[in-house]
Each structure stands twice: as C-alpha cells, then as structure tokens.
N, C-alpha and C positions, 0 to 999 in steps of 0.2 A: 679345585685346590691348585695353588701355584706350583710350577715345577721347581724343584730345589736346584739352585745353581751354586750356592755358596753358604756355608755356615761354619761357625767356629765353636769348638767344644773345649773348654779350658777351666778345669777345677783343680786348684793347687793344694787343697787341704789333704793331708794324710789321715786316714781314718783307722783308728784302733778300736775294734768292737768285740764284745762278748761279755758274758757274766764274769764279773771280777776284773775286767780290763783296767780298772782304776789302779790295780797293783803296779802297772807299768808307768804310772805318772812320774816317779822320780827319774826313771831311766829316760823317759821322753824329755824331761826338763834338762837332763845332762847332755842331750844332743845339741844344745845351744850354748853359746858363751855366757849368756845371762846367768847371774847368780843371785841378784836381788829381784825378787818377784812380789807382785801384789796380787791378792785375790779380790775379784769383784763378784759380789753375790747379793743376796737379800736376806732379811731377817727370817723368813720362812725356812730357807735352806739351813741357816745356822741353827734355828730351833729344832729342826728335824735331825740334827746331829750329823749331817752330811759333811760339813767342813771338818768336824772332829774325826770322822772316818778317814778323810784324806790326810789329815795331819798325822795320823797314826803311821802312815807310810814312811815318814821321815825320822823314825826312831833310831836307825843305825847311823854310822858315820857318813857324813855328806857335807858338801860345801854349798848347799842351796839354802837360801834364806827367804822366808816369807816376811817381808819387812812391814807390810800393812795389809789389813783386811777392810775393804770398803763394803759394808753390808746394808747400805741405805737404798738400794734400788727398789722402786715401786712399780706397780703395773704400768706398762709402757715405758720405753726408754726416754725419760723426761730430760729435756735439754739441760735444765738447771742441775740435775744430778749427774749428768755426763760431765759437765764442767767441774762440779765439785769433786768427783772421783779423779778427774785428770789432775786437779790441783793437789790432791792427796798424793798421787803418784809422783808428781813433780817434786814435792817437798821431800819425799823419801828416796828420790833418785832411783826409782825402779828401772830395771832393765828388761823385765819380762812380765807378761800379764797372764793370769790364770782365771778364766771366767767359769763360774759354776752356778748353773741355774737355768731358768727358762729363757724364752726369747727376749724378754726385756733386759735381763742380765747380759745375755750374749751380745745384744746390740749396744748396750751401754759400753761394754768392753771395746767394741769396735770404734765407738766414738772416742773413747779415751786413747786408743792407739793412734788414731789419726791426729788428735790434738797434740799428743806428746811428740809424735814424729815431725809434725809441721811447726811446732813451736807456737801453737795457737792456744787461746784460753776460752774461746766461745765456739761451741759446735755449730751455732747458727751461721758462722762464717763459711763453713764448708758446704752449706746448702742454701745458696742465695735463691730467693723466691721459693724456698722449701723444697728445692730439687737440686741435687748435685750429681753431675755425671762426669766422672774423672776418666779421661781417655788420653791417649797420646802421651805428650810430655808430662802431663799432670799425674798419670797413673804409674808412679814409680814405687818400687818396694819401700815399705815403711821401716824395715829393719828393727822391729821390736818383736822379739819372740812372743808367741801367743798360742796358748793351749785352751781349748774350750771343752767343757764337760756338760752336756745338756742333761737336765733333770726332768724335762718334759719331752714328749714325742709329738711335735707339732710344727714348729717354725723351721727347723733345719738350719737355723741361723749360724750354727757352728761352721758350716761349709759355704755359706752364701756370701757373695760379694755385695750384697744389699744390706743396708741397715735402715731401720725406720725409727725416727725420733719424734716424740711428742713436743711440738712447739707450743709451750704453755702460754705464750703471748698471743699467737695467731689462732690458737685452738684448732690446729691442723696437724696432721702427721706428715713429717718431712722425710723425703727419700734420698738416701745417699748411695750411689753406685760407684764402687772402687774395687779393682781386681785384687787388691792386697789387704783389704780390711778383714777378710775372713781368717779364721785361725790357721796356723801352720799345722797343728795336729788337733784332731777331734777324738775324744775318748767316749765311746758309746757303751755305757755299762748299765744294763737294765736293772741291776740290783739297786741302783740309786733312784729308780723311778717307782718302786713298788709301793711307796707310801703316798703316791699321788691320789687325791680323792677321785671318786668315780666321775663326777661332773667335769672336773678339769681334764681327766683322762679322755673323756668323750669329746669335749670341744677342741682340745689340742689335736686329737686324731682327725677331727673334721678340718682343722687348719691344714694338715698335711694332705688330706683328700682334695681340698680346694686348690692347693698349689699344683697337685698332679693333674687335676681335670683342666684347670686353666692353662697349664703348660701344654698338655696334649692338644687342646683345642686350638692353640695358636699355631698356624700352619707354616711359619717361617723359620723354624729352629733346626729341624733336621731329625733324622730317625734315632740318633743316639739319645736325644732328649726324650723322644717318645718311648723308647725302651725303658728308661728309668721311670717315667711318669706312669706308664701302664702297669709295671710291676708294683709300683707304690700303691696304686689303686687296689690291686689284688690283695696286697698285704693288709691294707686298712680294712677292706671288706671282710677278710678272713679272721682278723685278730682284734678289732676294736671292741666288739661286743664281749669277747672273752676277757679282755683286760678290764673292762668296766665292771663286769660281773665278779671277777676275781683278780684283785689288784696284785696278788702274789704270784700270778702266772708269769713266770720269768720269760718263758718262750714267747708268749704273746707280747710282753713288754719289749723284748729284743726285736721282734718283727716290726713293731710300731716305730721303734727308734730308727731302724733301718729304712722303713717307709718314709719317715719324716726327712731323713737325710737325702734319700733319693728324690723325693718329691720336689724339694727346693732346687735341686739340680735341673729339674725339667721345667721350672717356672720361668716365664719370660720376664726379665727385669724391665724391659720396655716392650709392651705388646697390648693386646686386648685382654684386660684383666678386670672386667666389670664387677665381679664379686668383690675383689679387693678394693676397687674404687669406692663402692658403697660401704664396705666394712670399715675402711680407714676413716671415711668422712663421719659416719655415725658413731664409730668407736671413740673418736676424739670429742664429739659433741655430747654423748651420753655416758662416757666412761665405761663402755662395754668392752669386756675382754676380747682381744682380737679373734681368737679361735671361735668364741661364741658368736661373734658378729658374722664370721664366715659361715658358720654352721647354719644360721638362720637364713642368710642371703643365698646360699648355694642353690637350693632347688627353686627358689623364687626367681632368681636371675636366669637360670637355665630355661625355665618355662617361658619367661618374658622375652628372651633374646635367642630364639631358636637358630637364627642364621649364624651365630657364633659357634654353636656346638654340633649342628647337623653334619658338617663335612666329615667329622671323625666320630660320630656318635656310635657307629658299629663297634669300633675298637674300645671306646669308653664303656659301653654297655657290657661287652664281653668281659672286660676286666672286672666289672662289678658282679659278675656271675650270671648275667642275663644271657641265656643261650638261645632264646627264641629267634627264628628267622622272621623278620618283619621289615616294613618300610622304615626309612629313617625317622619320619615323624612319629611313628608308633614306638620305635626304640627310644626316642627322646622322652616320650610319655612314661614308658616303663622305667627309664633311668631316673627320672624325677620321682616317680613313685617309690623306687628302691631307696633313694636317698632319704626321702621322708620317713620311710619305714625304719631306716637306720637311726634317724633322729629320735624317733619314738622309742625304739628298743634301748637306746642309750640314755634316755631320760632328758633329752634336750628340748627346749621350747621351739615352737614354730614361729614365734614373733618376739618383739621386744616390749610387750606390755608391762613386764615386771620393772622396766626402767622408767616408767611414768611419762612416756611421750605425750605431748599435748597437741591437739589439732592445729592450734595457732602457730606451732613450730614447723609445720610442713614446708612453708616457703623457705625457711632457713636451711632445712635439711636438703632441699633441692639445690640451693646455691652451694652448700658445702660439698655435695657430690660433684656438681659441675666444675667447681674450682679446685677439687682435690688433685694433687700431683699424679695420682695413680690413673687418672682419666686423660692423660695427655695424648695417648695414641688413639684410644677408642672412646668416643663420646656416646653415652647412652641417649637415644632419642627421648625428648622431653616427655611425650605422652606415655611412653613405656616406663620411664623413670618414676613418674607419678604413681603408676600402678604398683611398681616394685616397692616403693616406700610405703604406700598405703597398706600393702599386705604385711610388710616387715614390721611396721610400727604399730599398726592397729588390727591386724588380722583381717583386713577388709578385702 
C-alpha cells in the first residue's frame, strides 16, 4: 500500500440529526438571507404526506415563503427534469432550495443550483463528455442557500460534492464533481424514513455499504476517510436487517441515515470504483435502481477483482463482524459470503434476471461499462468484466 504523503479532507455541509430534527427547518432557513424558497421532491414523497409534515412547521409568524414545489423528479436525476426544475425556479425568482427525497431528488436539486448560479439552462453543459470536474477557478461558491432532507438512507447525496445525472440522449449516467453543489445544511430525521418499503430500505442500505467499501479499498485518501467508511460498514451490518424487518425501528433508521452520510464522505469521487462503474452502466441501460445495482454487483465484483480489496480486507472484514484470523484471501472469501448472506436476509436478488436481459445484449453492456465515466481511473480487465456481467445478468 502506498505511503500517504498528502490528502485533503473537506466537507462543508452542516449536519443536523436526530428523531424530530425536521422541527429545526424554519430556524435553519432563517440562517440565510433567502426568503423565497422552492421545494424539489417527487410524487411519492408528496403522497406519503412528508411535504405536508414539513409545511406544518411554518404555521407561526415568519417571513419565509415556499413559492413553488417541483414534484416531478423520477428515478435517476434525469437531465430533462433538472432543466425543467431550474426553469421553474427561475420563473419564480427563487433564492433558496429545499430538497426533500432520495438520491435522485437530492442530485436534481444540485443540478438546479448550479444552473441557477451559472445562468445556464441545460445541465448537459456542465458535464461535457458526461463528466464535469470543477476545480480551481471554476469551483466557486454558488451562493444559493440549499438545505437537503434525505428520506432514504443510501446515497448520502445531501453531503456529497458529486451529482449523477441520467443523460437520456446518450443513455449514460453523467458525473459532476463540484465542491459547492452539496447542501449547506442536511437534516437527518429518521421519522421521515419509517414508511420506506423493505426492499428499498435494503438496496439503499447496500448503496451506503458499497460507498463505504469502495472508499476504504481506495488507498490514496487518508485515514480520516477510512474512519468514516469503516464505521459506516459497522452501522450497516448492525442495523440494515433490523430496519428491513421493522420499518418503524427509529434507532435502526437513524443509524442507517448516519451510515449513509458517513459512507459518501469516505467514497472516492475519482478512484477505483468498479462496482459503481458497472452499476451506473447497467442502471442506465436497464433502468435498474442504483442501490439495487450496487447490491447485486458488490459481491460479484469483489470476488472477481481481489487485487482491489485484498490490501485492506482485514479492516473491511472486521467492520462486517468477521473476527476470524485468516489469510487475506480467506478473509476476502468470508467477506463475500457475508455480503451474500446480507443480500439473502434482506430479500435482495443475486442477479438482474427480473429486468429481462438478453444474451445478445452482452456486447452492448460490455461497451457501456468500458465507456462509463465512473471507469476513468480504473479499467476492469475485459476477461473479468465478461465474467462479472455474466453472473450479474444471467446468474452464470
């Protein structure tokens, strides 16, 4: 493993966490000069009554105004809807953004923020060739107050400087990295996640687990990132099955929200992330929810690419509750077995057969993985990629 000579740890989001933490929303909004706010969400959140719960907080005297609610976000942060939401915000002269929902909602809000701040109308302009890395002079504060309330425990998008958008023209997921697109304040309230169905609870939890494992495995970040990633793995291992079995377990829900937030902090925006490389490519191709794609690929990829995970497998295995003393190769086998057991215990599939993949599509899936922006740093060897896709698509 390389000797650490330099790393930078920089997360600017203030996190307000705990059961009932949403009660502090008006006070947090008053911390900013913005008075005209838009809510970005989806129909599921509206139908679940979550927006109504938040609006009840504004019954007393206040000078805050929700001037528009954009509730059209769909699975994946689709570029067309990012542009549509930004236009709605522009027409209503919004000054602040409140994002309420899962990863697609939170990433859509990030896209809206950068469009409004930059005076652009098409999010594709921020990600030429489906990748945008904003550093140096380009990485300036966006000066649009932004609060995020996640309703799933998976992406950690509320604190992440990364946004992923579905390019509906290219049928690929585009990645934007900008140090000011994440929320200024994140409110983690487990009471807003208790209605999440068991399957979504399971695969969003696996999304967090994947972020943490890929973050710890990447050796160039520093021990601060490892500390967050390893604790996140512990929290997911200890709480995911509880939350799936009993969605009203607020303590388990809180631990998973915390794990999700910590996991994305440990995740390398640019690094060896082969699970995400595969998940993004096939998610865009087959319309697979991102967390479910990660859940299926995680054990398959770890087994196929041992060189990525062996250097830190002892720490990863320990965080997953594997206390046996064994050689690294054996620990990797135990870790993969443990992850597969967690898949089974939480009712998740081991492959994507339910999405109807066809053998004649294999060549296209290979090309999609090879060309996906998440594979820029680490390219999966072709012969092993074929084996990974065969297992994931067809259980072969």
